[in-house]
C-alpha positions in Angstrom: -91.5 10.8 238.6 -87.9 9.5 238.3 -85.5 11.7 238.1 -82.2 10.8 235.5 -79.5 12.4 234.0 -81.8 13.1 230.5 -84.5 14.2 232.8 -82.4 16.9 234.5 -80.9 17.6 231.3 -83.7 18.3 229.3 -85.0 20.8 232.1 -82.1 22.5 231.8 -82.5 23.0 228.2 -85.9 24.1 228.2 -84.9 26.1 231.1 -81.6 27.7 229.9 -83.7 28.2 226.4 -86.7 30.6 228.2 -83.8 32.6 230.2 -81.9 32.7 227.0 -84.7 34.4 224.8 -86.0 36.4 228.0 -83.3 38.4 228.2 -81.9 38.9 224.8 -85.3 40.6 224.5 -84.6 42.7 227.3 -80.6 43.9 226.9 -79.5 45.2 223.2 -76.6 42.8 222.8 -74.9 42.0 219.4 -76.8 38.6 218.5 -78.5 37.4 215.6 -81.5 36.3 215.6 -83.1 34.2 212.9 -86.3 33.1 212.6 -88.2 30.0 211.1 -91.4 30.1 209.4 -93.7 28.2 211.4 -90.8 26.8 213.4 -88.5 28.1 216.4 -86.7 31.8 216.5 -82.5 31.1 217.0 -80.5 33.8 218.5 -77.3 33.3 218.6 -73.7 35.5 219.6 -71.7 36.1 216.3 -68.8 36.2 218.8 -69.5 32.7 220.0 -68.2 31.3 216.5 -71.3 29.5 216.4 -72.3 29.1 212.5 -76.4 28.5 211.2 -76.9 25.0 209.2 -79.7 25.3 206.7 -81.8 21.4 206.7 -84.9 21.9 203.7 -85.1 25.9 204.4 -85.2 25.4 208.3 -82.0 27.2 209.4 -80.4 25.1 212.9 -77.1 26.5 214.7 -73.9 24.2 214.6 -73.1 24.5 217.8 -70.0 21.4 218.2 -69.4 23.3 214.5 -69.2 20.2 212.5 -71.0 21.3 209.7 -73.6 18.3 210.2 -76.9 18.7 212.3 -77.1 16.4 215.0 -79.9 15.5 216.9 -79.3 17.9 220.0 -79.6 20.4 217.2 -82.8 20.2 215.8 -85.2 21.9 217.6 -88.1 19.8 216.1 -87.2 16.5 217.7 -88.8 16.2 221.3 -86.4 17.5 224.0 -85.7 13.8 225.8 -84.4 12.9 222.0 -82.0 15.8 222.3 -81.1 15.4 225.4 -80.3 11.7 225.2 -78.3 12.2 222.2 -76.1 14.8 223.5 -75.4 12.5 226.5 -73.9 10.7 224.1 -71.6 13.3 222.9 -70.5 14.7 226.6 -67.3 13.3 228.1 -67.0 11.7 231.6 -65.9 15.7 232.7 -68.0 17.7 230.5 -71.3 15.5 232.4 -69.2 16.0 236.1 -69.7 19.7 235.2 -74.0 19.4 234.9 -74.0 18.1 238.4 -72.0 21.1 240.5 -72.7 24.3 241.3 -70.2 27.5 241.2 -69.3 29.0 244.4 -71.2 32.3 244.5 -70.9 34.4 242.4 -71.1 38.8 243.0 -72.0 40.4 239.4 -69.9 42.2 238.9 -67.7 40.4 241.2 -66.5 42.4 244.4 -62.5 43.4 244.5 -62.2 41.6 247.3 -64.0 39.5 250.1 -66.9 37.5 249.4 -67.5 37.1 245.6 -64.6 38.7 244.7 -62.7 37.7 241.3 -60.7 39.8 238.9 -61.1 41.1 235.0 -58.4 40.5 233.4 -56.5 39.9 236.7 -57.1 42.7 238.1 -60.2 44.2 240.8 -63.2 45.3 239.1 -62.6 48.6 238.5 -66.0 50.5 237.5 -64.5 52.6 235.1 -62.6 50.7 233.1 -65.2 47.7 233.0 -68.1 46.8 232.6 -69.8 45.6 234.9 -71.8 42.5 232.5 -68.7 41.3 231.7 -67.3 37.9 232.9 -64.8 37.7 235.9 -61.6 35.4 235.3 -62.7 33.0 237.3 -66.3 32.6 236.2 -64.5 32.1 232.8 -62.7 29.9 234.6 -65.3 27.2 236.0 -67.5 27.2 232.5 -64.5 26.4 230.3 -62.2 24.3 232.6 -64.6 22.5 234.4 -67.3 22.5 232.9 -69.8 24.3 234.8 -73.3 25.5 233.7 -75.0 26.1 236.9 -74.3 29.5 237.9 -75.5 30.0 241.7 -75.9 34.0 241.8 -76.1 35.9 245.5 -75.6 40.0 244.1 -76.3 41.6 241.1 -76.0 46.1 240.5 -79.3 46.0 238.7 -81.4 44.1 236.8 -80.5 45.1 233.4 -76.5 44.2 234.1 -78.0 40.8 234.8 -79.7 40.4 231.9 -76.4 42.0 230.3 -74.6 39.4 232.0 -76.9 36.4 231.7 -76.1 37.3 227.4 -72.5 37.6 227.4 -71.9 34.0 229.7 -74.8 32.0 227.2 -72.7 33.6 223.9 -69.5 32.5 226.6 -70.7 28.9 226.5 -72.3 28.9 223.0 -68.8 28.6 221.6 -67.5 26.2 223.7 -67.9 22.6 222.5 -71.3 21.6 222.5 -72.6 24.6 223.2 -74.0 23.6 226.4 -76.2 26.0 228.2 -75.6 27.9 231.2 -78.6 27.5 233.9 -79.1 30.8 236.7 -80.4 30.1 240.2 -80.4 33.0 242.9 -79.5 31.8 246.9 -82.1 33.7 248.5 -81.6 32.3 252.2 -79.1 35.0 252.3 -81.0 37.5 251.0 -84.7 37.2 251.9 -86.0 40.8 252.3 -88.4 43.5 251.0 -85.2 44.4 249.1 -83.4 41.1 247.7 -82.7 41.7 243.9 -84.2 39.0 242.5 
């Protein structure tokens, strides 16, 4: 099978949609769910700024907030056609961001050392921070560097991981084209019976 940018984007859209829906069911968040009769069930975070578009009685996410239904937003179309349309709308920086992975991420971020980051400029503090919140570093590489592949090495719990995943998807849904995040783990560093994933 020939691997192309479009095929990778197509796979990423499918996987992240699956992960997003699965974690949405696991973590109770403030998401709006829209069911289309004989069609896709959509979920979105009102905080993302994404609105719904109605076309012939069906609902679609207006991910780029332009007030019209673009091909990549049309869940009725084949994934390859959607990915091709999305690729034409992306800047070189956005395409480059899809080819990169984040550095190792701990959820929540460590206060210092490996996997460290800050929350509103301060180290994580369990008394004042939610462990499922995005760190300052995560917000930066998602928004400024256009990264959409996150390498997770440690999570506090499966519940926190599910909530964090919903938070990160809501955050990127509100950026530019609404391209979702793909998460993965690095088991070679923690492959034992107590591994978290």
